[in-house]
A tleap script that builds the chain and sets N, CA, C and O, in Angstrom:
source leaprc.protein.ff14SB
mol = sequence {
  NMET GLU THR LYS LYS LEU ILE SER GLY ALA
  LEU THR ILE PHE VAL LEU PHE VAL ILE ILE
  THR GLN PRO VAL LYS ALA ALA ASP MET VAL
  GLN ILE GLY PHE GLN GLY ILE SER ASP ALA
  ALA THR ALA ILE GLY GLU PHE MET THR GLU
  LEU VAL CARG
}
set mol.1.N position { -18.726 -23.506 15.988 }
set mol.1.CA position { -17.652 -22.533 16.590 }
set mol.1.C position { -15.998 -22.551 16.150 }
set mol.1.O position { -15.394 -21.723 15.469 }
set mol.2.N position { -15.449 -23.910 16.847 }
set mol.2.CA position { -14.205 -23.990 16.699 }
set mol.2.C position { -13.862 -23.952 14.836 }
set mol.2.O position { -12.797 -23.464 14.459 }
set mol.3.N position { -14.725 -24.429 13.959 }
set mol.3.CA position { -14.496 -23.926 12.246 }
set mol.3.C position { -13.896 -22.670 12.437 }
set mol.3.O position { -12.799 -22.399 11.948 }
set mol.4.N position { -14.665 -21.751 13.237 }
set mol.4.CA position { -14.737 -20.408 13.078 }
set mol.4.C position { -13.091 -19.772 13.468 }
set mol.4.O position { -12.399 -18.945 12.875 }
set mol.5.N position { -12.894 -20.426 14.502 }
set mol.5.CA position { -11.315 -20.289 15.483 }
set mol.5.C position { -10.263 -20.638 14.825 }
set mol.5.O position { -9.162 -20.087 14.850 }
set mol.6.N position { -10.733 -21.961 13.963 }
set mol.6.CA position { -9.527 -22.244 13.584 }
set mol.6.C position { -9.586 -21.749 11.997 }
set mol.6.O position { -8.584 -22.203 11.446 }
set mol.7.N position { -10.431 -20.949 11.021 }
set mol.7.CA position { -10.443 -20.301 10.180 }
set mol.7.C position { -9.117 -18.929 10.788 }
set mol.7.O position { -8.042 -18.550 10.322 }
set mol.8.N position { -9.797 -18.606 11.817 }
set mol.8.CA position { -9.438 -17.352 12.354 }
set mol.8.C position { -7.651 -17.076 12.795 }
set mol.8.O position { -6.697 -16.372 12.467 }
set mol.9.N position { -7.961 -17.989 13.593 }
set mol.9.CA position { -5.720 -18.665 13.592 }
set mol.9.C position { -5.265 -18.283 12.618 }
set mol.9.O position { -4.508 -17.314 12.566 }
set mol.10.N position { -5.765 -19.219 11.272 }
set mol.10.CA position { -5.320 -19.812 10.236 }
set mol.10.C position { -4.803 -18.161 9.608 }
set mol.10.O position { -3.691 -17.716 9.322 }
set mol.11.N position { -5.972 -17.653 9.576 }
set mol.11.CA position { -6.290 -16.278 8.559 }
set mol.11.C position { -4.362 -15.281 9.529 }
set mol.11.O position { -3.306 -14.957 8.986 }
set mol.12.N position { -4.768 -15.173 10.862 }
set mol.12.CA position { -4.078 -14.753 11.226 }
set mol.12.C position { -2.783 -14.857 11.456 }
set mol.12.O position { -1.975 -13.980 11.762 }
set mol.13.N position { -2.598 -16.325 11.239 }
set mol.13.CA position { -0.751 -16.780 11.509 }
set mol.13.C position { -0.146 -16.709 9.852 }
set mol.13.O position { 1.032 -16.889 9.546 }
set mol.14.N position { -1.287 -16.398 8.883 }
set mol.14.CA position { -0.857 -16.120 7.622 }
set mol.14.C position { -0.333 -14.725 7.553 }
set mol.14.O position { 0.791 -14.512 7.098 }
set mol.15.N position { -1.342 -13.472 8.119 }
set mol.15.CA position { -0.948 -12.469 7.798 }
set mol.15.C position { 0.023 -11.981 8.558 }
set mol.15.O position { 0.608 -10.937 8.272 }
set mol.16.N position { 0.304 -12.746 9.677 }
set mol.16.CA position { 1.691 -12.435 10.431 }
set mol.16.C position { 2.816 -13.024 9.303 }
set mol.16.O position { 3.550 -12.231 8.714 }
set mol.17.N position { 2.866 -14.085 9.124 }
set mol.17.CA position { 3.785 -14.782 8.012 }
set mol.17.C position { 4.150 -14.028 6.527 }
set mol.17.O position { 5.099 -14.416 5.846 }
set mol.18.N position { 3.437 -13.114 6.197 }
set mol.18.CA position { 3.600 -12.490 4.663 }
set mol.18.C position { 3.951 -10.682 5.487 }
set mol.18.O position { 4.862 -10.085 4.912 }
set mol.19.N position { 3.472 -10.113 6.373 }
set mol.19.CA position { 3.889 -9.230 7.109 }
set mol.19.C position { 5.543 -9.482 7.302 }
set mol.19.O position { 6.358 -8.809 6.672 }
set mol.20.N position { 5.883 -10.397 8.126 }
set mol.20.CA position { 7.390 -10.857 8.553 }
set mol.20.C position { 8.430 -11.056 7.174 }
set mol.20.O position { 9.538 -10.606 6.884 }
set mol.21.N position { 7.498 -11.933 6.528 }
set mol.21.CA position { 8.599 -12.088 5.274 }
set mol.21.C position { 8.360 -11.247 3.746 }
set mol.21.O position { 8.911 -11.405 2.656 }
set mol.22.N position { 7.465 -10.455 4.124 }
set mol.22.CA position { 7.357 -9.530 2.992 }
set mol.22.C position { 6.975 -7.945 3.038 }
set mol.22.O position { 6.226 -7.265 2.337 }
set mol.23.N position { 7.847 -7.629 4.214 }
set mol.23.CA position { 6.866 -6.104 4.434 }
set mol.23.C position { 6.999 -5.106 4.231 }
set mol.23.O position { 6.803 -4.133 4.959 }
set mol.24.N position { 7.563 -5.201 2.602 }
set mol.24.CA position { 6.809 -3.839 1.632 }
set mol.24.C position { 5.711 -4.640 0.892 }
set mol.24.O position { 4.638 -4.068 1.083 }
set mol.25.N position { 5.609 -5.385 0.371 }
set mol.25.CA position { 3.920 -5.989 -0.457 }
set mol.25.C position { 3.525 -6.193 0.779 }
set mol.25.O position { 2.924 -7.266 0.823 }
set mol.26.N position { 3.560 -5.819 1.526 }
set mol.26.CA position { 2.244 -5.993 2.783 }
set mol.26.C position { 1.990 -4.548 3.051 }
set mol.26.O position { 0.857 -4.071 3.126 }
set mol.27.N position { 3.310 -3.743 3.218 }
set mol.27.CA position { 2.923 -2.149 3.425 }
set mol.27.C position { 2.193 -1.761 1.869 }
set mol.27.O position { 1.413 -0.814 1.967 }
set mol.28.N position { 2.288 -2.188 0.823 }
set mol.28.CA position { 1.767 -2.140 -0.233 }
set mol.28.C position { 0.329 -2.342 -0.282 }
set mol.28.O position { -0.344 -1.353 -0.572 }
set mol.29.N position { -0.328 -3.549 -0.029 }
set mol.29.CA position { -1.432 -3.714 0.451 }
set mol.29.C position { -2.639 -3.125 0.900 }
set mol.29.O position { -3.822 -3.033 0.571 }
set mol.30.N position { -1.674 -2.683 1.988 }
set mol.30.CA position { -2.625 -2.002 3.144 }
set mol.30.C position { -2.816 -0.739 2.680 }
set mol.30.O position { -3.969 -0.311 2.627 }
set mol.31.N position { -1.734 0.063 2.270 }
set mol.31.CA position { -1.548 1.287 1.136 }
set mol.31.C position { -3.113 1.099 0.090 }
set mol.31.O position { -4.109 1.729 0.446 }
set mol.32.N position { -3.148 0.617 -0.584 }
set mol.32.CA position { -3.966 0.265 -1.806 }
set mol.32.C position { -5.294 0.017 -0.843 }
set mol.32.O position { -6.071 0.877 -1.258 }
set mol.33.N position { -5.804 -0.523 -0.040 }
set mol.33.CA position { -6.874 -0.917 0.423 }
set mol.33.C position { -7.114 0.372 0.777 }
set mol.33.O position { -7.968 0.989 0.141 }
set mol.34.N position { -6.211 1.196 2.152 }
set mol.34.CA position { -6.937 2.728 2.554 }
set mol.34.C position { -7.226 3.515 1.413 }
set mol.34.O position { -8.212 4.252 1.430 }
set mol.35.N position { -6.286 3.429 0.157 }
set mol.35.CA position { -6.305 4.449 -0.919 }
set mol.35.C position { -8.412 3.677 -1.755 }
set mol.35.O position { -9.314 4.368 -2.230 }
set mol.36.N position { -8.379 2.384 -1.591 }
set mol.36.CA position { -9.867 2.245 -1.889 }
set mol.36.C position { -10.651 2.484 -1.254 }
set mol.36.O position { -11.438 3.093 -1.980 }
set mol.37.N position { -11.098 2.428 -0.188 }
set mol.37.CA position { -11.648 3.298 1.170 }
set mol.37.C position { -11.628 4.691 0.913 }
set mol.37.O position { -12.699 5.291 0.822 }
set mol.38.N position { -11.071 4.996 0.847 }
set mol.38.CA position { -10.795 6.983 0.878 }
set mol.38.C position { -11.513 7.270 -0.753 }
set mol.38.O position { -12.588 7.810 -1.015 }
set mol.39.N position { -11.048 7.008 -1.176 }
set mol.39.CA position { -11.770 6.796 -2.402 }
set mol.39.C position { -13.236 6.503 -2.755 }
set mol.39.O position { -13.814 7.323 -3.469 }
set mol.40.N position { -13.776 5.610 -2.403 }
set mol.40.CA position { -14.935 5.159 -2.293 }
set mol.40.C position { -15.876 6.546 -1.186 }
set mol.40.O position { -17.003 6.953 -1.467 }
set mol.41.N position { -15.108 6.998 -0.063 }
set mol.41.CA position { -15.472 7.716 0.954 }
set mol.41.C position { -15.707 9.298 -0.139 }
set mol.41.O position { -16.740 9.964 -0.066 }
set mol.42.N position { -15.082 9.490 -0.644 }
set mol.42.CA position { -14.958 11.075 -1.928 }
set mol.42.C position { -15.840 10.565 -3.230 }
set mol.42.O position { -16.091 11.237 -4.231 }
set mol.43.N position { -16.135 9.574 -3.032 }
set mol.43.CA position { -17.334 9.554 -4.435 }
set mol.43.C position { -18.623 9.157 -3.472 }
set mol.43.O position { -19.703 9.402 -4.010 }
set mol.44.N position { -18.695 8.631 -2.241 }
set mol.44.CA position { -19.965 9.019 -1.986 }
set mol.44.C position { -20.720 10.407 -1.687 }
set mol.44.O position { -21.856 10.833 -1.892 }
set mol.45.N position { -19.138 11.078 -0.903 }
set mol.45.CA position { -19.526 12.713 -0.064 }
set mol.45.C position { -19.537 13.307 -1.709 }
set mol.45.O position { -19.887 14.463 -1.472 }
set mol.46.N position { -19.378 13.245 -3.183 }
set mol.46.CA position { -19.599 14.021 -4.043 }
set mol.46.C position { -20.702 13.771 -4.542 }
set mol.46.O position { -21.353 14.599 -5.180 }
set mol.47.N position { -21.134 12.345 -4.269 }
set mol.47.CA position { -22.785 11.918 -4.236 }
set mol.47.C position { -23.553 12.880 -3.799 }
set mol.47.O position { -24.073 13.816 -4.407 }
set mol.48.N position { -23.589 12.551 -2.592 }
set mol.48.CA position { -24.493 13.503 -1.532 }
set mol.48.C position { -24.534 14.817 -1.688 }
set mol.48.O position { -25.515 15.545 -1.538 }
set mol.49.N position { -23.194 15.184 -2.065 }
set mol.49.CA position { -23.364 16.912 -2.363 }
set mol.49.C position { -23.852 17.057 -3.522 }
set mol.49.O position { -24.312 18.188 -3.679 }
set mol.50.N position { -23.969 16.232 -4.607 }
set mol.50.CA position { -24.852 16.553 -5.912 }
set mol.50.C position { -26.495 16.149 -5.391 }
set mol.50.O position { -27.429 16.818 -5.835 }
set mol.51.N position { -26.664 15.384 -4.743 }
set mol.51.CA position { -28.244 15.253 -4.253 }
set mol.51.C position { -28.502 16.405 -3.428 }
set mol.51.O position { -29.722 16.504 -3.300 }
set mol.52.N position { -28.195 16.868 -3.117 }
set mol.52.CA position { -28.182 18.533 -1.918 }
set mol.52.C position { -28.876 19.279 -3.126 }
set mol.52.O position { -30.021 19.703 -3.283 }
set mol.53.N position { -27.638 19.277 -3.995 }
set mol.53.CA position { -28.243 20.732 -5.164 }
set mol.53.C position { -28.743 20.405 -5.851 }
set mol.53.O position { -29.213 21.171 -6.692 }
savepdb mol mol.pdb
quit
């Protein structure tokens, strides 16, 4: 359990470091992630629509 806490803490510190030192790149990465989720949801919706037809 300690290893999990250590990895979580290190990841949190890394994310904060990137956000503070490179906010534009961090925002771009978040935008890319949300765009990917949106594209996946759209594709699933289209797939389900075609199944119903």
